[in-house]
N, C-alpha and C positions, 0 to 999 in steps of 0.2 A: 706700709709700704712691704713690710716684708710679708704681707698676705696677697701680695698682687700674684704673684706667679702661682699660687695654690685657684687663685679666682679665676685666671684665664683657664688653666687647666679644668675646674669644675664647669664653665662655659664651654669649653669644646667638646668637652663629656656630654654634653645634653645639647646641643648642635648635632652629633654625628648620631646621638640616641632619636632625634627628632629627625634624623636626615632616613635614619632605618623605616621610620615610621611612614612611609609615605606610600599612599594609593594611587595607580596610574591608571588611567581608562581611555577607552576612546568614545567619546560622545557622539550625538545622532549624525554629525556632519562628516564624521572621521575625524576631526582633530584629539591629538591626545590632549589628555587633562595629568595634572597633578597636582594632590593635597593630602592636607595629615588628616580630611575627615574622609568618610566614605562615600565613593560617587553617589546621586540621588537615585531613587527606587527605581525609575523606569530602564536602568542601563543592566542590559542582557550580561549573565552570567562570562560569555565567553566574549563579552569588551573587556571586563575587567582585566587588565593586563599586569598588574602585580597587586598584592595586597602588603602591609606591612606583615613583618617578623615577629608572632607574636610565641610567649615564651611559652613554652606545652607546661600544662596545667595540670598538676595529677588529680584523678578523679575520688574522692575520697566518700563512702556508702556511711551513713552513720547509722548503725543499729541498736537491737537491744545488748547490754552488757553482755559477753560472754557468748555470743551467736553471729554466725557471718551473716551478710545480707542475703534474703534468697532470693532475689530477680537482679538481674543485671540493670543496669540504668537503659532507659528506653533511648530508640535510637531515635535520630530526627527525621522528622519529615520529613517526605520528598518532598522536591520543591513542584510549584505548580507547574504546568508546560507554559513554555512563553506562545505569543501572538503569532510567530513564524511557524511554531510546532502545531497550534492551532489549526492553520489554515494550510499548513502541508498536509494532516492529518483530511481536512475537509477537501483538498481537490483529489487527493486518492480515493475519499469515500467516492466523489463522485465520478470518476474514470473507472471504478470497479461498479457501480452502478451500471454506468454506460454500458460496458462490455456488458454487463450482464443482460440488460437491454436489445442490444445485438444480437446476442449468441441465441434469445429467445426467439427476435423476426428472422432469424436465418432457420430456428429449429420450424415455425410455423408456416416458412416459405416452403421446407423439405415437406413437413406433413402434405401441404398443401398440394403440392406434385406428384405425392405418392398418392394421392386422393384423385385427382385427375387423370393420372397414369394406370392407375385401378380400373375407374369407370369405363375408359378407353379401352383397356384389354378385355372387360367383361361384355361390353358392347362388339368388339372382336368377336367374342369366344361364341356369342347368341348367332351371328352372323354366319358362323361357321358351319355351325350346327343344325341352323335350319332346312339344310338340306336344299337350298337357290344355287345356282351354280355361281360361281363367281371366277375372275378375269382378273388378268394382273398387265401389266406392257411388258413385252419384253424389250432388249437394249434396240431394236431396232424399229418401238415403236407402235408394235402391233400386238394385239388386244388377244392374251393367251388364254386358255380356261384350266383352270387348276383341275388335274386329277385326283382321284383319290389319294394316293399315295401322298400328294402335294400338300391336300388340305390336311390329313393324318399329321403328316409333323407340322404344318403352322397351328394347329388346335394342339400337339403340345410343348411347340413354344410360347403360345399365347398364355397356358394354363401357368409354365413357366414364370411366365411376368406376372399372372395372377397373383401366386404363392411368393414370387418375392415383393410386390406391392400394394398386396391387400390385406394391411395386418390387422 
């Protein structure tokens, strides 16, 4: 009987120590789980809410007597990416590929438009330089023939278009 208080104190310390060595995590359904064992392998790090407090253990590197250790202990390997991280990376790559395809399509359309503009400007320049009389319609809807000054101004404007569109 006289060891009873010591026995009760020992049990109390054991329970207190085991209460501190608790794991707490959120399962796939979102429920919080408690255990003295680590969570199952499928539980992501972000879902582990509490780990037991393990005492820090000093690292002892043993080498030949009288010599210091030549290299520090290797660092732990980086953890493998989670499924969500892999899916996010795949979505990001797909989005980048989609944007690159859109940009290529826009560049192709712009190049097609430049070629069409170049072709029209070259045809217009040939018409202006062949010497035939060219008519325009004025604001009243009447046909008006271009004089030499107007023709030269139109040739200069067309050459400027050819310079900008025919690269």
